[in-house]
N, C-alpha and C positions, 0 to 999 in steps of 0.2 A: 504493500500500500504506500503510495507516494503522498507526502504531506506538503501542501503548498505553504509558502511563507506567510500568507495571510489567513491560513486556516487556524483553528483553535489548537493550542499546544496539547498534545496527548497526555501531558502530566496532570491536566485537570485544573491548572491555575486560572483558566478563563481568559488568559492573554493570547494574543496572536503568536504563532510559532516563531516568527522572526524577532519578536520582542521578548521571547522567553528562552527556550532551549535551542531554538533554531540558530542562534548566533553564538552558542557556547559549545564547549567540548561535549561530546556525546556522553550522556550519563543515563543510567536506567531510571525508570519511574520509581522503582523501589528505593534506589539510592536517594533520590530527591525526598521521598516520603520519610525515610530514615533520618535524614538531616533535620527535617522540620519537626519530627517527633522528639528528637534529641534536644532541640532548641526549646520545645514546649516544657520538657522536664527541667531543663536548666533555668528557664525563666520562673518556674514555680518556686525554686529555692531562692531566686532573687526577690520575689514578692513576699514570701513567708519564711519564718513566722512573723506575725505582726506584733506591734507593741502590746496589744491587749492579751497576747498569748504568753508574755514573758513571765508573769507570776507563776502560772501553772507549770511552765517549763522549768523554772528554777526549783520548784518543789519536787518535780519529777526527777530532775538531775541530782538533787540531794539524795533521794532515795536510791537511785541507781549507783551513784558514786559509793554510797555506804556498802552496797552489796557486791559490786564488781571491782572495787578497788583492789589492785594487785593482780587482776586477771588481764585487764586492758589498760592502755594508756588513757589519760584524761580526755584527750581530744577525740579518741575513738568512742568513748562512752558518751561524750556530748553529741556526736553525730548520730549514734544509735538512738539516743533519747529524742532528738529532733525528728528523725525518720519515724520512730514509733508514734510520737505525738501527732504528727501531721498526716501520716498515711494510715494508721490503724486506730489509735485511740480517738482522734477527732477527725474521722474520715470525711465528715461533711465539708471540711476545709478543702480537701482534694477534689471532692465531687463538684463543688461550686466552681472551682478553678477549671475543671474539665468542661463543664457546661459553657463557661465563658469562652474557652478556646474553640468549642464547636460552633459557636455563633460567629467567630471570626475566620474560621477555616473554610477554604473553598475547594481544596483538592479532595476528590472522592476517596482516594486511597488513604488519605490521612483521616478523614471523617470516619471511615469504616473502622479504623483501629481505635480512634478516640471513643467511639460509642461503646466499646467494650472495656474502657479503662475506669469505669466509675468505682470499682471496688478492688483496690490493691490487696494482695494476698501475702500473708506470712507463710513461709515454706521451710520445713525441715525435711529435706528429701534425700533418700538413699540413691546413689548413682547405680543404675542398672546397666547402663551402656554409655560408652564415651568413644565415639568413632565417627568419621566422615562429617565432621563439623556439627554433630548433634550430641547433646547430653540428654539421656533419657533418665528421668527421676521418678521415684515413687515416694509420695508424701508419707511420712512415717506414721501419722495418726490415722488417716482415713484410707490409705492405700491407693489414692488416685495417682495416675501416671501422667507426667507432663514431659514436654520436649522443649529444650532450651538450646539456642544456637551457641556453640562453643567458639572461643577465640582460637584462631589458628596458632598452633604451636604451644597452646596451653596444656601442660601436663599435670595440673593440680587435681583435675577431676579423674579419679580412678574408681573403677568398679568396686563397690563395697564401702567407699567413703561417703561423706554426707555434705550436703549443701545447705547453708542456713542464710536466709535473707528475705527481703520483701520483693515481690515480683508483680508484674502486670500480665493480663492475658495478651497473647500475640495471635490475633485472628488469621494472620497471613500464614501461619504454620498449621492451621487447623484448630479444631475444638480444644485440643490439649496443649496448644502452643503457649509458651510464656516468654517474657522478656524481662530483663533486669531493670529495676528503677533505682535501687541502691546497690552498693557493692555487696557481692556475695562472699561469704566465708566458706572455704572448702576445708572440711575437718575430717581427720582420720577416723577409722572405725573404732578407735579407743572410746569414743563418746557413747558407745552403745549401752554401757551400764547406766550412764546418766539419763539416756533416753527412756530406759525402763521406768524411771521415776516420773519422767514427763508423761508417759502413757498412763501410769497409774493415777496421776493427778488429773489428767484429762477425763479418765473414766469416772472418777469421783465427782468431777464438776458437772457432768451430764450436759455439757455444752457442745455445740457443733464445733468443728475444727477451728474456723476463723474466729468465732466468738470466744473460744478458749484462749487462743493466742492473744486476743485483745485484752483479756482479763489477766492472763498469767504469763505473759512473755518473759518478764523479768525472772520469775522462778524457773522457767525453762532454761534460760541462759545460765542461771546459777548452777543448775543440775549438770548442764553440758560442760561448763568450765571446771566444775569440781571433779568430774570424771576424768577430764584431761589432766588436771593437776595430780590426781591420784595415780594415774598411769605413769606419769613422768616421775613422780616421787618414788615409785616402786623400783625405778632403775638406779636410784641413789644408794649410797651406803647406809647402814643402820644408824651410824652416828648422825649423819645429815638428817635422816628422817626424824630422829628424836629431837633435834634442834627445831625442825619445822613444826613439830607438833606443839611446841611450847609458844609458837608465835601467836600473838593476839589476833582476834577477829577472824580466825579461820573456822570453817564449818566442816564437820566430818562428812566425807563423801557418802557415808552410809546413812545420812540423815533421812528420817522417815517423812512421809507426806504430812503427817500431823505435826511433827516437829517444825517442818517448813512453814506450815500455816501459823504456828505460834510465833515463829521468827518474823514472818511477814506482819503480823499484828503489832509486834514490838517495833519493827522498823518503820511501819507506817506512822505510828504515833510519834516516834522520835523525829521523823521527817516533818510531820504536820506542826509539831511544836518547835521546830528548828533547834533541836538539841542534838549534839554529837559528843557523846562521852565514851571514849575508848575503853575505859575501865569497866563501865557497865556493860558494854558490848561483850567484852571478854568473859565477864562473870556469867552473863545470861547464856551465851553460847555453851560455856562449859557446863552450866547447870542443866541445860537441855540434853546434852550428850550423856552426862553422868547419871542423871536422876530419872530421865524419861518420864516426865510428868504426863498425866492423862486427864486433863480437866474436861468438864462438860462443854465449856466455851473456850475457844482457842485464845481469846483475849485475856482470860483469867490470869495466866502466868505472866503475861506482859504487864498486867496491872500490878502484880506483886513486885515485879522488877522495878517499875517506876517508883513504887513506895520505897523499895530498897535504896534506889538512887537518892531519894530525899533523905532517908534516915542515916545512911552510912557514907554517902559520897559528897553530895552538894545540895544543901537546901535551897541555894540560890538558883541552881540549874533546874531543880525539880520543886517548884514552889507550891505544888498543889496539895490540898488536904486529902485525907483518906476518902472523903465523900466525893471530892472532885475527880479523883482517879477512878473510883467506881463508876461514875457517870461517863467518863471517857470511854470505858470498855464495856459498858452496859452489864456490869456484874454487881454483886452485893459488896458492901463494905467488909463483911466477914470473909468473903472470898479473897479480897485484896489482902486482908490480914493473914489469911492462911498461907498464901503463896509468898508473901513477904517473909513470913517466919521460916518457910521451907528454904528459900534462897539464902536467907541470913544464916541459917544453920549450916547449909552447904558451904557457904563462904567461910564461916568460922572454922569448920572442920577440915576443909579440903584446900583452901586457897591461902589462908593466913598461916604463916610459919609459926610453929610452936615456940 
């Protein structure tokens, strides 16, 4: 088919061919669409987050820093928080942006892709196949299979390894096609032990896959990173392992789902009240691991820990009365007293030198 210089350009821009691709180096329509889609993603991060989002982002960053410190560098944690907030937790921000881009876009090939972009997906996928420019992945929780274009020469995606990140549908590759919106992390099969905890938490939550990730992504990342740390530490000498075990703010990789929920309740309150006390973190984590408390409400133990912080560490950092603390965690004052006494007894017998 011959295209005249005054005909409409086949890229779908609406311009005459001579004023569009007719006077340029020959490129494929797909390449033009890819460039435009990449620019749309880039401009999203130029526009967001907005000033009104900063308070919530700071609170979220405080929580993630407290739990992922030592696993990732601060700049990586910050980027992960921004991506999680804009693309998963506050997904309406992304959806409104896509709608706005649809109103401005004229190329049919770009419109077709944008119409499927309203719901970014969190993915923890096992690599089933990595060849011929395609990575085939199976989502760990629901078993759905997806196809991702691989980067030429990229050897990080190996069969049996895992991919963790946020993706978008890629309709050009079919119903199961996906494309990257944030950087993907390729992780070895060492993390499989941590993923067992992820699956158990997902089962107990009774949420669908994406709703679960929106609610519990931080816990998932903690499980994954702890399993990696556990595997790496197993390769070190016994002396090094003993030193690491005494390091503060570390969480046992064998932590149970209920213990994780208690830790989350504690961390949430510390973050909400803008309190960061390393000593209380260390005592609380040690108490969870050593005593394995089993309260009816997961916030009960955290309430006792806050009371302990007031009575034994710093009344200025923890200025609340027993009644205030009980209200924070929706438990009774007697429950606060019970777990305060348990933590205090544990501290006196196990952590304070004779």
